[in-house]
C-alpha positions as CSV (number, residue, x, y, z in Angstrom):
1,M,110.7,91.9,118.2
2,T,108.2,89.9,116.3
3,Y,105.2,90.9,114.3
4,Q,102.9,89.8,117.1
5,T,104.2,92.5,119.3
6,F,102.9,95.4,117.3
7,C,100.0,94.1,115.2
8,P,96.4,93.6,116.3
9,K,95.3,90.1,117.3
10,Y,93.4,89.4,114.2
11,F,96.5,89.8,112.1
12,L,98.6,87.4,114.1
13,P,100.2,84.8,111.8
14,L,100.8,81.2,112.8
15,R,104.5,81.9,113.3
16,P,106.7,84.9,114.0
17,M,106.7,86.9,110.8
18,F,110.3,88.2,111.1
19,N,111.9,84.8,111.5
20,S,111.9,84.5,107.7
21,T,113.5,86.7,105.1
22,K,110.2,88.1,103.9
23,F,106.5,88.1,104.5
24,T,104.5,85.1,103.3
25,S,101.8,85.5,100.8
26,K,99.1,84.8,103.4
27,E,100.4,87.5,105.7
28,I,100.6,90.1,103.0
29,L,97.2,89.2,101.7
30,S,95.6,89.4,105.2
31,I,96.4,93.2,105.2
32,T,96.1,93.9,101.4
33,Y,92.7,92.4,101.0
34,P,90.8,94.9,103.0
35,I,92.8,97.8,101.5
36,L,92.0,96.5,98.0
37,I,88.3,96.2,98.8
38,S,88.3,99.8,100.3
39,I,90.1,101.2,97.3
40,L,87.8,99.3,94.9
41,M,84.8,100.7,96.6
42,E,86.2,104.3,96.6
43,Q,87.0,104.0,92.9
44,L,83.5,102.8,92.3
45,I,82.4,106.3,93.2
46,G,83.9,107.7,90.1
47,M,83.1,104.6,88.1
48,T,79.4,104.9,89.1
49,D,79.4,108.6,88.0
50,T,80.9,107.5,84.6
51,A,78.5,104.6,84.1
52,F,75.4,106.8,84.8
53,L,76.7,109.8,82.8
54,G,77.6,107.5,79.9
55,R,73.8,107.1,79.5
56,V,73.3,110.9,79.5
57,G,75.7,111.9,76.7
58,E,79.3,112.1,75.5
59,I,79.5,115.8,76.6
60,E,78.7,114.9,80.2
61,L,81.0,111.9,80.0
62,G,83.9,114.0,78.8
63,A,83.2,116.8,81.2
64,S,83.1,114.5,84.2
65,A,86.5,113.2,83.2
66,L,88.0,116.7,83.3
67,A,86.2,117.9,86.4
68,G,86.8,114.6,88.2
69,V,90.6,114.8,87.6
70,Y,90.5,118.5,88.5
71,Y,88.8,117.6,91.8
72,L,91.3,114.8,92.4
73,A,94.2,117.2,91.9
74,I,92.9,119.3,94.8
75,F,91.8,116.3,96.9
76,M,95.2,114.6,96.6
77,V,96.7,117.5,98.6
78,A,94.7,116.3,101.6
79,F,95.3,112.7,100.8
80,G,99.0,113.3,100.6
81,F,98.9,114.8,104.1
82,S,97.1,111.7,105.3
83,I,99.7,109.4,103.8
84,G,102.4,111.2,105.8
85,A,100.2,110.8,108.9
86,Q,99.8,107.2,108.1
87,I,103.6,106.7,107.9
88,I,104.0,108.3,111.3
89,I,101.1,106.3,112.8
90,G,102.7,103.1,111.4
91,R,106.0,104.0,112.9
92,R,104.4,104.7,116.3
93,N,102.5,101.4,116.0
94,G,105.7,99.6,115.3
95,E,107.3,101.2,118.4
96,Q,104.2,100.3,120.5
97,N,103.9,104.0,121.3
98,F,100.1,103.6,120.9
99,T,98.9,106.6,122.9
100,R,100.7,109.1,120.6
101,I,98.7,107.8,117.6
102,G,95.7,109.7,118.9
103,A,97.6,113.0,119.0
104,V,98.7,112.5,115.4
105,F,95.2,111.6,114.3
106,Y,93.5,114.7,115.9
107,Q,96.2,117.2,114.8
108,G,95.6,115.9,111.3
109,I,91.9,116.4,111.6
110,Y,92.4,120.0,112.8
111,F,94.8,120.8,110.0
112,L,92.6,119.2,107.3
113,L,89.5,121.0,108.3
114,I,91.3,124.3,108.0
115,L,92.7,123.2,104.6
116,A,89.2,122.2,103.5
117,V,87.9,125.7,104.1
118,I,90.8,127.3,102.2
119,L,90.6,125.0,99.2
120,F,86.8,125.1,99.0
121,S,86.9,128.9,99.0
122,L,89.7,129.1,96.4
123,S,88.0,126.5,94.2
124,W,84.6,128.2,94.4
125,K,86.1,131.5,93.4
126,F,88.5,130.5,90.7
127,S,87.5,127.2,89.2
128,D,85.1,128.8,86.6
129,S,87.8,131.0,85.1
130,V,90.5,128.3,85.3
131,L,88.4,125.7,83.4
132,D,87.2,128.3,80.9
133,K,90.8,129.1,79.9
134,L,91.9,125.4,79.7
135,I,88.9,123.7,78.0
136,E,88.4,124.3,74.4
137,S,84.9,123.1,74.0
138,P,82.3,125.5,75.5
139,R,79.8,122.7,76.0
140,I,82.3,120.6,77.9
141,C,83.4,123.6,79.9
142,K,79.9,124.4,81.0
143,A,79.2,120.9,82.1
144,A,82.6,120.6,83.9
145,V,81.9,123.8,85.9
146,S,78.5,122.5,86.8
147,Y,80.1,119.4,88.2
148,I,83.0,120.9,90.1
149,N,81.0,123.6,91.8
150,W,79.0,121.0,93.6
151,R,81.7,118.4,94.0
152,V,84.0,120.6,96.1
153,C,81.4,120.6,98.8
154,G,82.7,117.1,99.5
155,F,86.0,118.4,100.8
156,F,84.7,118.8,104.3
157,F,83.8,115.2,104.5
158,S,86.5,113.5,102.3
159,F,89.3,115.3,104.2
160,I,88.1,113.9,107.5
161,G,87.7,110.5,105.9
162,V,91.3,110.3,104.8
163,M,92.5,110.7,108.4
164,F,90.3,107.8,109.5
165,R,91.8,105.8,106.6
166,A,95.3,106.8,107.8
167,F,94.6,105.6,111.3
168,F,93.1,102.2,110.3
169,V,95.8,101.5,107.7
170,G,98.7,102.7,109.9
171,T,97.5,100.4,112.7
172,T,96.9,97.6,110.2
173,Q,93.2,97.4,111.1
174,T,92.3,97.5,107.4
175,K,89.2,95.3,107.6
176,T,87.3,98.4,108.7
177,L,87.9,100.1,105.4
178,T,86.0,97.4,103.6
179,L,82.8,98.0,105.6
180,N,83.1,101.7,105.2
181,S,83.6,101.5,101.5
182,I,80.6,99.3,100.9
183,V,78.4,101.8,102.7
184,M,79.9,104.7,100.7
185,V,79.4,103.1,97.3
186,L,75.9,101.9,98.0
187,S,75.1,105.5,99.1
188,N,76.6,106.9,96.0
189,V,74.7,104.6,93.7
190,I,71.4,105.5,95.4
191,F,72.1,109.2,95.4
192,N,73.3,109.2,91.8
193,Y,70.3,107.3,90.5
194,I,67.9,109.7,92.2
195,L,69.6,112.9,91.4
196,I,71.0,112.3,87.9
197,F,67.8,111.0,86.4
198,G,65.3,112.7,88.8
199,K,63.6,109.8,90.6
200,F,61.2,109.8,93.5
201,G,60.0,113.3,92.8
202,F,63.5,114.9,92.6
203,P,64.5,117.0,89.6
204,A,66.8,115.5,87.0
205,L,70.1,117.3,87.7
206,G,72.3,115.4,85.2
207,I,76.0,116.0,85.8
208,A,75.4,118.2,88.8
209,G,73.4,115.4,90.4
210,A,76.5,113.1,90.1
211,A,78.6,115.6,92.0
212,I,76.0,116.1,94.7
213,G,75.5,112.4,95.1
214,S,79.2,111.8,95.5
215,S,79.5,114.5,98.1
216,L,76.6,113.1,100.1
217,A,78.2,109.6,99.9
218,E,81.4,111.0,101.5
219,L,79.3,112.4,104.3
220,V,77.8,109.0,104.9
221,S,81.3,107.6,104.9
222,V,82.5,109.9,107.7
223,L,79.5,109.2,109.8
224,F,80.2,105.5,109.5
225,F,83.8,106.0,110.6
226,V,82.8,108.0,113.6
227,I,80.2,105.6,114.8
228,Y,82.4,102.5,114.2
229,T,85.4,104.0,116.0
230,I,83.3,104.9,119.0
231,R,81.7,101.5,119.2
232,K,84.5,99.1,118.1
233,V,87.9,100.6,118.6
234,D,89.9,100.7,121.9
235,T,89.9,104.5,121.9
236,R,91.8,104.6,125.3
237,K,94.6,102.5,123.9
238,Y,95.2,104.8,120.9
239,G,94.6,108.0,122.8
240,L,91.3,108.7,120.9
241,N,89.1,109.0,123.9
242,Y,89.7,112.8,124.3
243,L,90.3,115.8,122.1
244,P,93.8,117.2,122.7
245,K,94.7,120.8,122.3
246,F,96.4,122.1,119.2
247,E,100.1,120.9,119.2
248,A,102.2,122.9,116.9
249,R,105.2,120.6,117.5
250,T,103.3,117.5,116.5
251,L,101.8,119.1,113.4
252,K,105.2,120.4,112.4
253,R,106.6,116.9,112.6
254,M,103.7,115.6,110.5
255,L,104.2,118.3,107.9
256,N,107.9,117.5,107.7
257,I,106.8,114.2,106.3
258,S,103.5,115.1,104.7
259,V,104.3,118.3,102.8
260,W,106.4,116.5,100.3
261,I,103.7,114.0,99.6
262,M,101.1,116.8,99.4
263,I,103.2,118.6,96.8
264,Q,104.0,115.3,95.0
265,N,100.3,114.3,94.8
266,F,99.2,117.7,93.6
267,V,101.9,117.9,90.9
268,S,101.2,114.3,89.9
269,M,97.5,114.8,89.6
270,S,98.0,118.2,87.9
271,T,100.0,116.5,85.1
272,W,97.3,113.9,84.8
273,F,94.8,116.7,84.5
274,L,97.0,118.3,81.8
275,F,96.9,114.9,80.0
276,F,93.1,115.2,79.8
277,I,93.3,118.8,78.7
278,A,95.7,117.8,76.0
279,V,93.4,115.0,74.8
280,E,90.4,117.4,74.9
281,H,92.2,119.4,72.2
282,L,92.0,116.3,69.9
283,G,88.2,116.4,70.1
284,E,85.2,115.5,72.2
285,R,85.3,111.8,71.0
286,P,89.0,111.2,72.1
287,L,88.1,112.8,75.5
288,A,85.2,110.5,76.0
289,I,87.4,107.5,75.1
290,T,90.0,108.7,77.6
291,N,87.5,109.0,80.4
292,I,86.2,105.4,79.7
293,I,89.8,104.0,79.6
294,R,90.6,105.9,82.8
295,N,87.7,104.2,84.6
296,V,88.4,100.8,83.1
297,S,92.0,101.1,84.2
298,S,90.9,101.8,87.8
299,F,90.4,98.2,88.7
300,P,93.9,96.9,87.8
301,F,95.4,100.1,89.1
302,M,93.6,99.5,92.4
303,I,95.2,96.1,92.8
304,S,98.6,97.5,92.2
305,I,98.0,100.4,94.6
306,A,96.6,98.1,97.3
307,F,99.7,96.0,97.3
308,A,101.9,99.1,97.1
309,S,100.1,100.7,100.1
310,T,100.5,97.5,102.1
311,C,104.2,97.4,101.2
312,S,104.6,101.0,102.4
313,T,102.8,100.3,105.7
314,L,104.7,97.1,106.4
315,I,108.0,98.8,105.6
316,S,107.1,101.6,108.0
317,N,106.3,99.1,110.7
318,L,109.4,97.1,110.0
319,I,111.7,100.1,110.3
320,G,109.8,101.2,113.5
321,A,110.5,97.7,114.9
322,G,114.2,97.8,114.0
323,E,113.8,95.1,111.3
324,N,115.4,96.9,108.3
325,R,116.9,93.7,107.0
326,Y,113.5,92.5,105.8
327,V,112.6,95.5,103.7
328,W,113.9,94.2,100.4
329,G,112.3,90.8,100.9
330,T,108.9,92.5,101.5
331,I,109.2,94.6,98.3
332,K,110.0,91.5,96.2
333,Q,107.2,89.5,97.7
334,C,104.7,92.2,97.1
335,I,105.7,92.6,93.5
336,R,105.5,88.9,92.9
337,I,102.0,88.6,94.4
338,T,100.7,91.6,92.5
339,Y,101.7,90.0,89.2
340,Y,99.9,86.8,90.2
341,F,96.7,88.8,90.9
342,M,97.0,91.2,88.0
343,T,97.7,88.8,85.2
344,P,94.2,87.1,85.1
345,V,92.5,90.6,85.2
346,L,94.5,91.9,82.3
347,L,94.0,88.8,80.2
348,F,90.2,89.1,80.8
349,F,90.4,92.7,79.6
350,I,92.3,91.7,76.5
351,L,90.1,88.8,75.6
352,F,86.7,90.5,76.3
353,P,87.2,94.2,75.8
354,T,83.7,94.9,74.5
355,L,82.1,93.3,77.6
356,I,84.2,95.6,79.8
357,L,83.6,98.8,77.8
358,R,79.9,98.3,77.6
359,I,79.7,99.0,81.3
360,Y,80.5,102.6,80.6
361,T,78.6,103.3,77.3
362,D,76.0,101.7,75.1
363,S,77.4,103.4,72.0
364,A,78.8,100.7,69.7
365,D,81.0,103.2,67.8
366,L,82.5,104.5,71.1
367,I,83.2,101.0,72.3
368,D,85.0,100.1,69.0
369,A,87.1,103.3,69.1
370,S,88.1,102.6,72.8
371,I,89.5,99.1,72.3
372,P,93.0,100.1,70.9
373,A,93.5,102.4,73.9
374,L,92.5,99.6,76.3
375,M,95.1,97.3,74.7
376,V,97.8,99.9,75.2
377,L,96.8,100.5,78.8
378,C,97.0,96.8,79.6
379,S,100.5,96.5,78.3
380,A,101.6,99.3,80.6
381,Y,101.1,97.3,83.7
382,I,104.2,95.3,83.1
383,L,106.0,98.4,84.3
384,T,103.3,99.9,86.5
385,I,103.3,97.1,89.0
386,P,106.9,97.3,90.2
387,S,107.1,101.0,89.8
388,N,104.1,101.6,92.1
389,I,105.5,99.3,94.8
390,F,109.0,100.7,94.7
391,F,107.7,104.2,94.8
392,Q,105.5,103.6,97.8
393,S,108.4,101.8,99.4
394,V,110.4,105.0,99.2
395,S,107.6,106.9,101.0
396,G,107.3,104.1,103.5
397,T,110.8,104.7,104.7
398,G,109.8,108.3,105.6
399,N,112.0,109.8,102.8
400,T,109.0,111.7,101.3
401,R,111.2,114.6,100.1
402,T,113.3,112.2,98.1
403,A,110.1,110.6,96.7
404,L,108.9,114.0,95.5
405,G,112.3,114.7,93.8
406,L,112.2,111.3,92.0
407,E,108.7,111.7,90.8
408,T,109.3,115.3,89.7
409,I,112.0,114.0,87.3
410,A,109.6,111.4,86.0
411,L,106.8,113.9,85.6
412,V,109.0,116.3,83.6
413,I,109.8,113.6,81.1
414,Y,106.1,112.6,81.1
415,V,104.8,116.1,80.3
416,C,107.4,116.5,77.6
417,Y,106.3,113.2,76.0
418,I,102.6,113.9,76.0
419,S,103.2,117.5,74.7
420,Y,105.2,116.2,71.8
421,M,102.9,113.3,71.0
422,I,99.6,115.2,71.3
423,F,100.3,118.9,70.4
424,Y,103.0,118.3,67.8
425,L,102.4,114.9,66.3
426,K,98.6,114.8,67.0
427,V,98.7,111.1,67.4
428,D,95.7,108.8,67.8
429,V,94.3,108.7,71.4
430,A,95.5,105.1,71.8
431,L,99.1,106.2,71.3
432,C,98.6,108.9,73.8
433,W,98.3,106.2,76.4
434,T,101.8,105.1,75.8
435,S,102.7,107.9,78.2
436,E,101.9,105.4,81.0
437,H,104.8,103.3,79.8
438,V,107.1,106.3,79.9
439,Y,106.1,107.4,83.3
440,S,106.2,104.0,84.9
441,F,109.6,103.2,83.4
442,C,111.1,106.4,84.7
443,I,109.7,105.9,88.2
444,L,110.8,102.3,88.3
445,I,114.4,103.1,87.4
446,L,114.7,106.0,89.8
447,T,113.1,104.4,92.8
448,Y,114.9,101.0,92.3
449,F,118.3,102.6,92.4
450,Y,117.4,104.7,95.4
451,M,116.2,101.7,97.5
452,K,119.4,99.9,96.4
453,K,121.9,102.7,97.0
454,G,120.1,105.3,99.1
455,D,120.6,106.2,102.8
456,W,116.9,105.5,103.7
457,Q,118.0,103.3,106.6
458,K,119.3,106.3,108.5
459,R,116.0,108.2,108.3
460,R,114.3,109.0,111.7
461,I,110.8,110.4,112.0
C-alpha cells in the first residue's frame, strides 16, 4: 500500500512515499507546516494575554502564569482524550475505513461535553480554596482567582475544538487548522484589547478581561470549525453527515487508548503547575520572570511539538497501513528536520534576548533579570527536540499506557529535582529552569529504549 491510498489528494507526493526508507523532508513539511501554524496561533492566545497584562502590572503578569497553567492542567485532560481519538482516527484513515471516523468523532464530542460540565462545576466550586492554599502572595492569589473563574467558561468551546483538531490531524487535513487558528488569535487580540483596557465603552476588566476574551475566542474557533466542515469537508465519506446514537463500545475503545494520555497530560501539567507554585515562593519577581520565559519558550516548543505531532500521526498511519518497517526512518527524519528549523530560532534568541523579552514587558529591570533564564532555556532544546519526538512516537503506536508509565518515572525525578533546587537550595530562578534538561533527558532515554526494544509492533487498536 502506498501513501496515496490513504492520504487526501492535496498531500500526494510526486512518488510513492513508502518506496523509500523514510519520508522526505518535503513530505513531512507538507503536513507539519499547517500543524505548526495552528499550534503557533493557539499559543498566541496565551502570549497575547501575557503581552497585554505585562502592561498592566507584575502582579497580573505573575497571576496569569499560575492561573494559565492551572487552566491548562484541567484542559489537558480533554486534550489527552482528543489525542487518543486522533490516534484511532489516524489508524482508521490508514486502513481506509473512513466511515468509522465519524463515529469516533461524535462519540468524542458527546463524552467531552459531559466532561466539560463536570470539570467546569468542580473548578467553579473548588478553585478558590485550592489556589488560596497553594499561592503565598494574597495579591497574586486574588488576581489568579479572578482569571480562572472566567477562563473555565471556555471549557465548553475548547473541548469541542480539540475533537475537530483530532479529526483534521488524524485525516492529515491539517491546512484547515491554520485558517481556524488565525481566526481565533485575531478574535482574542480584539477581545483582549477591548476588555482588558476598557475600549469602545466597555469597562476596563484587567486580568478578568483577558480570561473572558480568551473564552470568547474559543467560541469563535468552534463556530469556524462547524461552518468549515459543513461547507468544505466530504461529510458523507467520513460519516459526519448524521448524528449517531451513543455507542458505549466505541467510547470504551477510545478510552482504552485515551485514558492513559488524559492521566499523563494532567499529571504532566500538574507538575508544571507545581513548578510555578515553587517559583512563586521565591518571590513575585521570579514568578514574573518565569511567566515571561514560559511564553518566550512557546515558539521553539511549538516547532518541536509540531514535528512530534506529525511524527505521531504518520506513525499511526504507517502502522495502520502495515508499513511498520518505516517507523524508525520517520522518527530520525523528523528529529533531523526539527533541528534544522530550531537552530536559527534559538540563535536569534541568544543573540537578541532584549528584543524578544521586550514583547512581554517594558520594564528594563525585568528584562535584564530574565536574560539568564532565557539562556538556560535555549540550551535545554538540545535534549527537548529528540525527547518530544520519541515520546510522541510511543503514543503514535497506540501504547499510551506505556507512555504514561515512562513519563511518570521522568516526572518523579523532575519533581524531586525542582523541590531540592527551589525549596532546599533556594537557587536563582535561572537555575530553576535546568529542570527542563533533567526532564527531557529522562524522557529521551526511556522512550528511546522502548522504541528500540519494546513490543509496540504487536499493539492493535
